[in-house]
C-alpha positions in Angstrom: 0.1 0.0 -0.1 1.3 3.3 -0.9 5.0 1.7 -1.6 4.8 0.4 1.9 4.0 -3.4 3.3 1.1 -3.8 5.6 1.4 -7.3 7.6 -1.7 -9.0 9.4 0.4 -8.6 12.6 -0.1 -5.0 12.5 -4.0 -5.2 12.3 -3.7 -7.7 15.2 -1.8 -5.0 17.0 -4.6 -2.4 16.2 -7.4 -5.0 17.4 -5.2 -5.6 20.7 -5.4 -1.5 21.6 -9.1 -1.7 21.0 -11.1 -4.7 22.7 -14.6 -3.7 21.9 -13.7 -4.7 18.2 -14.3 -8.2 17.6 -13.2 -8.7 14.1 -11.6 -6.5 11.4 -10.3 -6.6 7.9 -8.1 -4.1 6.1 -9.3 -3.3 2.5 -6.9 -1.9 0.1 -8.3 -0.1 -2.8 -7.5 2.6 -5.3 -9.0 6.0 -6.0 -7.6 7.3 -9.2 -3.7 6.9 -8.9 -3.8 6.6 -5.3 -3.8 3.4 -3.0 -6.3 3.7 -0.4 -6.9 1.5 2.8 -10.3 1.1 4.9 -10.4 -0.9 8.0 -13.7 -2.5 8.5 -14.4 -3.3 12.1 -17.1 -5.3 13.7 -18.4 -3.6 17.1 -21.2 -4.5 19.6 -24.9 -3.6 18.8 -25.0 -1.7 22.0 -22.4 0.8 21.1 -23.7 4.2 21.2 -23.3 6.5 18.0 -21.3 9.0 20.0 -19.1 6.1 21.2 -18.8 4.8 17.5 -17.4 8.0 16.2 -14.9 8.4 19.3 -14.0 4.6 18.4 -13.6 5.2 14.7 -11.3 7.9 15.5 -9.5 6.1 18.0 -9.0 3.1 15.4 -7.8 5.6 12.7 -5.1 6.8 15.0 -3.8 3.3 16.1 -3.9 2.3 12.5 -1.8 5.1 11.6 0.6 4.7 14.6 1.1 1.1 13.6 1.2 1.2 10.0 2.6 5.0 9.5 -0.1 5.2 6.8 -3.5 6.8 7.0 -6.7 5.1 6.4 -10.4 5.1 6.8 -12.4 3.4 9.3 -15.8 1.7 8.7 -17.7 0.4 11.8 -20.3 -2.3 11.1 -22.5 -4.7 13.1 -21.4 -8.1 14.2 -21.6 -10.7 11.5 -21.3 -8.3 8.7 -17.9 -9.1 7.9 -17.1 -12.2 5.9 -15.8 -15.1 7.9 -13.3 -16.4 5.5 -10.0 -15.8 7.6 -8.7 -13.1 5.5 -7.1 -10.0 7.6 -6.1 -8.0 4.5 -7.9 -7.9 1.3 -6.3 -6.2 -1.8 -9.5 -4.8 -4.0 -7.1 -2.7 -6.1 -7.9 -2.8 -10.0 -5.3 -1.6 -12.3 -7.8 -1.5 -15.7 
């Protein structure tokens, strides 16, 4: 991503900092000529909207701290992410 490597262990370290996240997947994409990354996270249904905003910001900071790259964070309800074992998904298309 952006000429740097991102390892599953880095995503695991992000989750270790935020026990309220049950599961996560980093999706690497492309917007024009730039790589993008979005961390999709499953959080409990009982999380209030104000808590979700603070959690998303904290996750974005942790992602930046551990990968040295900025990324977006999207929060999802439990069960929303595929259960296929992937931690990082490369969704880039160069066509």
